N, C-alpha and C positions, 0 to 999 in steps of 0.2 A: 217569188222573192225578188228583191232588188238586184240589179246588176247582172241578172241572168244566171245566178248561182242556183244550183239545185238545193232542195230542202235537206237531202241526205248528206250533202257535203259540209253543211255548216251546223254546228251543235255547240251548246254551252257545256263545257267540261271544266272540271276543277283540276288544277295541277296539284297533285297530292304532295309532291316534294316541296314546292314553294308555298303551298297553301293559298294560292291566289286563283281567282276565277279567270279563265281565258277562253277565248273563242278559238277553236282550232279546226283546221280542215282535216277531214278524214281522207286519207289518200287510199285509192284503190290499189290493191296489190295484185300482181300477176301470179302465175303458178309457182314461181321460184320464191315468192315471199317478199319481193322487192316492190316498192311503190313505183308508180309510173313516173313520179317526180325524180326518184333516184335513178331510174333508167334514163330519163331525159338528161340528167347531168353527167351521164357516162359512167356511173358507178356500177360495177358488177362484181361478182365473186372473185374473179381472177385478178382484178386490179389491186384490191386491198389485202390479198393474201389471207382471206378468212377473217379479217378484222371487221368490227361493226362500223356502220357508217356514222358519220358525225351527226346526222339527223336521225336519232333513234326515238322511238315513241316512249315518252315518259309517263304516259297514262297507264294505270293498272286496269286490268279487266274487271268487270263488275263482279265476277265470281270471286276473284282474289280479294277484292275490296269487301265483299259480303263476308267472306271467311275471316278476314282480319277483324272486321267489326264484331262478328260473332265471338271470336276468340277474346277480344278486348272486353266484351260484355260479360263473358263467362269469367274472365279474370277478375273483373270488378265485383261480380256476384260472389265469387269465391272469397275475395278479400272482405266483403261485407259479411259473409257467413262466418268467417273466422273471427271477425270483430264481435259479431253477435254471440258466438260461442264463448269467447273470452269474457264478455260482459255477463253472460248467463252463469258461467262457472264462478266468476268473481262474486256475483250476487248470492249464489248458492253457498259458496264457502264462507262468505261474510255472515250469512244467516246462521250457518252451523257454528261459526266462531262466536257469534253473539250468544247463542244458546249455551255453548260450553262455558263462556265467560260468566253468565248469570248463575249457572249451576255451580261452578267453581267458587264464585263469590259467596253463594249460599252455604256451600260446604265449609269454606274457611270461616265464615261467620259462626256457624254451628260449632266448628272445631275450637275456635277461640272461646266461645261461651262455655263449652264443655271443659276446656282447659282451665278457664277461670273457676268454674264450679269445682273442678278437681283440686285446684290449689286451695280454694276456700275450705273444702272438706279436709284436705291434708292439714291445714292450719288448725282446724277444730280437733282433728285426731291428735296432733302434737300437743295441743293445749290440754286435752283431756287424757293424755296418755298416763299420767300418774294415777288417775282415778281408775282407768282400765286395768292397769297393773295391780292396783290395790284390790280390785274386785277379783282378778284372777288368783291372786295370792290367797284371798279369803276363801274362795271356792276350793282352791287346792288344800288349804288347811282343813276345811270342813270335810272334804273327801278323805283326807289322811286320817282325821279323827274318827270317821265312820269305819275306815279299814282297821284302825287300831282297836276300836271297840269290838269289831267283829272277831279279830284275832284273840283279843282278851277273853271274849265270851267262849270262843272255841277252846282256848286253853283251860278255862274254868270248867267247861263241860267235860273235857278229857280228864281233868284232875278229879272231878266228882266221880266219874266212872271208875277211875283208878282206885279212889278211896272206897267206893262201893264194893269193888272186887276184893280189895284188901280186907274190908270188914267181913265179907262173906267167907273169905279164906281163913280168917282168924276165928270166926264163929264155927266154921266147919271143923276146925282142928280141935277145938276145945270143947 
């Protein structure tokens, strides 16, 4: 590489917080976790009282980035699945509603036609009611006449029997 830099020290990284591409140097860290640059500037744990140095690494590790990306993809897939589920249920319910609507419409059409037929029949019954009543009266009179005749015949039979007994009783006495 140019200017005597090693290949490991220079790399294209993306600053995730600002969203811009930047070339950054990877600093080598010692056992304490501080970079050589920070040691050169005289920063160590005792001076800051445990505070972070002003030059902290803003880049996330590849593992965290991959996990965040996986979580985001899963979230997007979940949202798409929910949307698809709502669309499926809406389609299913709409289909059921259309079926119910057509059946109900058919039932109401039949009900209204039957209601109309019922009212027409009622009108005909009302119009012919005098004839029906006259027929019932005539039938009642005929039955009453038959019953009266049967009673009269029964009376006549009993009277004839009575007369026959009286005639026998008078003939036997005399």
